[in-house]
C-alpha positions as CSV (number, residue, x, y, z in Angstrom):
1,M,108.0,107.1,126.6
2,T,110.9,104.7,127.1
3,P,112.8,103.2,124.2
4,E,111.2,99.9,125.1
5,D,107.7,101.5,124.9
6,I,108.5,103.0,121.5
7,S,109.8,99.8,120.1
8,A,106.8,97.9,121.4
9,C,104.4,100.4,119.8
10,A,106.2,100.1,116.5
11,E,105.9,96.3,116.7
12,T,102.2,96.5,117.5
13,L,101.6,98.7,114.5
14,L,103.5,96.2,112.3
15,G,101.4,93.4,113.6
16,A,98.2,95.3,112.9
17,E,99.3,95.9,109.3
18,R,100.3,92.3,108.8
19,S,97.1,90.9,110.3
20,R,94.8,93.6,108.9
21,Q,93.4,94.0,112.4
22,Q,93.6,97.4,113.9
23,C,95.2,98.0,117.3
24,G,94.2,100.2,120.1
25,L,95.0,103.9,120.3
26,I,98.5,104.8,121.4
27,S,97.2,108.0,122.9
28,V,95.1,105.9,125.3
29,A,97.8,103.4,126.2
30,H,100.3,106.2,126.7
31,P,98.4,109.4,127.5
32,A,101.6,111.4,128.3
33,A,103.1,110.6,124.9
34,S,104.5,113.7,123.1
35,L,104.7,114.5,119.4
36,D,108.4,113.7,119.6
37,D,107.5,110.3,121.0
38,A,105.1,109.8,118.1
39,Y,107.8,110.5,115.6
40,A,110.1,108.2,117.5
41,I,107.6,105.4,117.1
42,Q,107.2,106.3,113.4
43,F,111.0,106.2,112.9
44,A,111.2,102.8,114.8
45,L,108.4,101.5,112.6
46,V,110.1,102.5,109.4
47,A,113.5,101.2,110.6
48,K,111.9,97.8,111.1
49,K,110.5,97.9,107.6
50,L,113.9,98.9,106.2
51,A,115.5,96.0,108.0
52,A,113.0,93.7,106.3
53,G,114.1,95.0,102.8
54,R,112.0,98.0,102.1
55,R,113.4,101.2,100.6
56,V,112.6,104.9,101.3
57,T,111.3,106.6,98.2
58,G,110.1,109.9,99.7
59,W,107.8,111.7,102.1
60,K,104.2,112.6,102.6
61,I,102.9,115.8,104.3
62,G,99.5,115.5,105.9
63,L,97.0,117.7,107.8
64,T,97.9,120.7,105.7
65,S,94.3,122.1,105.3
66,R,92.6,124.1,107.9
67,A,89.6,121.7,107.8
68,M,91.7,118.7,108.7
69,Q,93.7,120.6,111.4
70,S,90.4,121.7,112.9
71,D,89.2,118.2,113.1
72,L,92.2,117.1,115.2
73,G,92.5,120.4,117.1
74,I,96.0,121.2,115.9
75,T,97.7,124.0,114.0
76,T,100.6,122.1,112.3
77,P,100.9,119.5,109.6
78,D,102.5,116.1,110.1
79,S,104.7,113.9,107.9
80,G,105.3,110.3,107.1
81,V,107.7,108.2,105.0
82,L,107.0,106.8,101.6
83,L,108.4,103.3,100.9
84,D,108.9,101.4,97.6
85,D,106.0,99.0,98.2
86,M,103.5,101.9,98.4
87,H,103.6,102.8,94.7
88,F,100.8,101.9,92.3
89,D,100.4,102.8,88.7
90,S,97.5,105.0,87.6
91,G,94.7,102.7,86.5
92,A,95.8,99.9,88.7
93,I,93.4,97.7,90.8
94,I,94.3,97.4,94.4
95,P,94.0,93.7,95.5
96,Q,91.2,93.0,98.0
97,G,92.5,92.8,101.5
98,R,95.7,94.9,100.8
99,F,94.5,97.6,103.2
100,I,92.3,97.8,106.3
101,Q,90.1,100.9,105.9
102,P,91.5,102.7,102.9
103,R,90.6,106.3,102.0
104,V,91.8,108.5,99.1
105,E,93.1,112.0,98.9
106,A,94.1,114.3,96.0
107,E,97.5,116.0,96.1
108,I,100.2,117.6,94.0
109,A,103.4,115.5,94.0
110,F,106.9,116.9,93.8
111,V,109.8,114.8,92.4
112,M,113.1,116.2,93.4
113,R,116.3,116.5,91.3
114,A,118.5,117.7,94.2
115,P,118.5,117.2,98.0
116,L,117.1,119.6,100.5
117,K,118.5,119.7,104.0
118,G,118.6,122.2,106.8
119,A,116.7,124.9,108.6
120,Q,118.2,127.6,106.3
121,I,116.4,126.2,103.1
122,T,114.2,128.8,101.4
123,R,111.2,128.7,99.0
124,A,113.6,129.5,96.2
125,D,115.7,126.5,97.1
126,V,112.6,124.2,97.0
127,V,111.7,125.5,93.5
128,A,115.3,125.0,92.3
129,A,115.5,121.5,93.7
130,T,112.3,120.3,92.1
131,D,112.6,118.2,88.9
132,H,108.9,118.1,88.1
133,V,105.4,118.2,89.7
134,C,102.4,116.0,88.8
135,A,98.9,115.0,89.8
136,S,98.6,112.3,92.4
137,L,96.3,110.3,94.7
138,E,97.3,109.2,98.1
139,I,95.9,106.1,99.7
140,L,95.5,106.4,103.4
141,D,95.0,103.5,105.8
142,T,95.1,103.3,109.5
143,R,96.5,100.5,111.6
144,I,95.0,102.1,114.7
145,L,91.3,102.2,115.6
146,R,89.5,105.4,114.8
147,A,88.0,105.5,118.3
148,D,88.6,103.8,121.6
149,P,85.7,101.4,122.1
150,A,85.7,101.9,125.9
151,S,86.0,105.7,126.2
152,G,85.0,106.8,122.8
153,Q,88.2,108.9,122.6
154,T,89.1,109.5,118.9
155,R,92.5,109.3,117.3
156,S,94.8,112.2,118.1
157,I,97.8,113.6,116.2
158,I,99.9,111.3,118.4
159,D,98.2,108.2,116.9
160,T,98.3,109.6,113.3
161,V,102.0,110.5,113.4
162,A,103.0,107.2,115.1
163,D,101.1,105.3,112.3
164,N,103.4,106.8,109.7
165,A,100.9,109.6,109.1
166,A,98.3,107.1,108.0
167,N,100.4,106.5,104.9
168,A,99.6,103.5,102.7
169,G,99.9,104.1,99.0
170,I,100.7,106.6,96.3
171,V,99.5,106.9,92.7
172,L,101.2,109.4,90.4
173,G,99.8,110.8,87.2
174,D,101.6,110.3,83.9
175,A,101.8,114.0,83.0
176,R,104.9,115.8,84.3
177,H,105.3,119.5,84.5
178,A,108.0,122.0,85.4
179,I,107.3,123.6,88.7
180,D,106.7,127.0,87.1
181,A,104.5,125.7,84.3
182,F,101.3,126.2,86.4
183,D,100.3,128.4,89.3
184,L,100.1,125.5,91.8
185,R,97.8,127.5,94.1
186,R,95.2,127.3,91.4
187,V,95.7,123.8,90.2
188,G,92.6,121.9,91.2
189,A,91.0,118.5,91.0
190,I,87.5,117.0,90.6
191,V,87.6,113.7,92.5
192,S,84.9,111.1,91.7
193,R,84.1,107.8,93.2
194,D,82.1,105.4,91.0
195,G,81.4,108.2,88.6
196,V,80.0,110.6,91.3
197,V,81.8,113.7,92.2
198,E,82.7,113.5,95.9
199,E,85.2,116.3,96.4
200,T,86.8,119.3,94.6
201,G,89.6,121.5,95.7
202,L,92.5,123.8,94.8
203,G,96.2,123.7,95.6
204,A,95.8,126.8,97.7
205,G,94.1,124.6,100.3
206,V,97.6,123.4,101.2
207,L,99.0,126.1,103.4
208,N,98.1,128.6,100.7
209,D,100.8,127.2,98.4
210,P,101.9,123.5,98.0
211,V,105.5,124.8,97.9
212,T,105.1,125.9,101.5
213,G,104.3,122.4,102.4
214,I,107.7,121.2,101.1
215,L,109.4,124.0,102.9
216,W,107.7,123.1,106.1
217,L,108.8,119.5,105.7
218,V,112.5,120.4,105.1
219,H,112.5,122.5,108.2
220,R,110.8,119.8,110.3
221,L,113.2,117.1,109.1
222,A,116.1,119.3,110.0
223,V,115.1,119.0,113.7
224,Y,115.7,115.3,113.4
225,G,118.8,115.4,111.2
226,Q,116.9,114.1,108.2
227,A,116.5,115.4,104.7
228,I,114.7,115.1,101.3
229,E,117.0,113.4,98.9
230,A,117.5,113.6,95.2
231,G,114.9,111.4,93.5
232,H,112.5,111.5,96.4
233,V,108.8,111.9,95.8
234,V,107.1,114.3,98.2
235,L,103.3,114.5,98.5
236,S,102.7,118.1,99.3
237,G,99.4,117.6,101.2
238,S,95.8,117.0,100.3
239,F,93.4,119.8,99.3
240,I,90.3,117.6,99.8
241,R,88.9,115.7,102.7
242,P,89.6,111.9,102.7
243,I,87.1,109.8,100.7
244,E,86.3,106.3,101.9
245,A,87.4,103.5,99.5
246,P,85.3,100.4,100.1
247,P,85.8,97.2,98.0
248,G,84.7,97.6,94.4
249,S,85.1,101.4,94.3
250,R,86.7,103.3,91.4
251,F,88.3,106.7,91.8
252,S,89.2,109.3,89.2
253,A,90.9,112.6,89.9
254,D,90.6,115.0,87.0
255,Y,93.1,117.9,87.3
256,G,92.3,119.3,83.9
257,P,95.4,120.3,81.9
258,F,97.5,119.3,84.9
259,G,96.7,115.6,84.5
260,K,94.5,112.7,85.6
261,V,94.9,109.9,88.0
262,E,92.8,106.8,88.4
263,I,92.7,103.8,90.8
264,A,90.3,101.1,91.7
265,F,89.8,98.7,94.7
266,A,89.0,95.1,94.1
């Protein structure tokens, strides 16, 4: 894709977000687009938001579970950028119309005390750089249609990555824990919508260990000369399938002794 194509796609995604009207699939408009092209669109999209006054607060890792990777026919996670206007308090009510087609996932969030940069970073470095971990919910949204109305082609990894990995919101639990206070592989959540259990899962569903997700992200960012900075929040990846969040729905993620997170949609 040309620089002009990349900038135009980023502008289209911004327009879809502002208007709350989804745009067509990038993978249909640009069938030869590569994963590098998709990340270039994501970077251009974020750059436009930063120019408008937004601030980077961290990163999200997506498509970490085998189930989600199988759905898209891939074998690697993806990542997106967290911005300051994506943060909501636990118990908050999301205003009606804030998102287009929101969905919710449960994740373990890492808050960093030190930066992580470079392909040489190890698991021990990730552990040492982590200030604390906590329960979280991620709000997904998509500015791109889930399927092309003409051909029926569904979204691909190209569309997801370009759309900032479908990132829209983050809700952190109040309980904070040292990274070694729990076996994160066995930290689980019972996620309910309107009082009905919809999904359950364990941290091991994230690449067998949520720490592995952070390590993958550091190594991927190194390819593009980027890094996790001190103070960044990193969502390590969901261990449940996304749950639709229609207007009026209420969500509760019960992580047991690890914490609890709640959010509602007006």
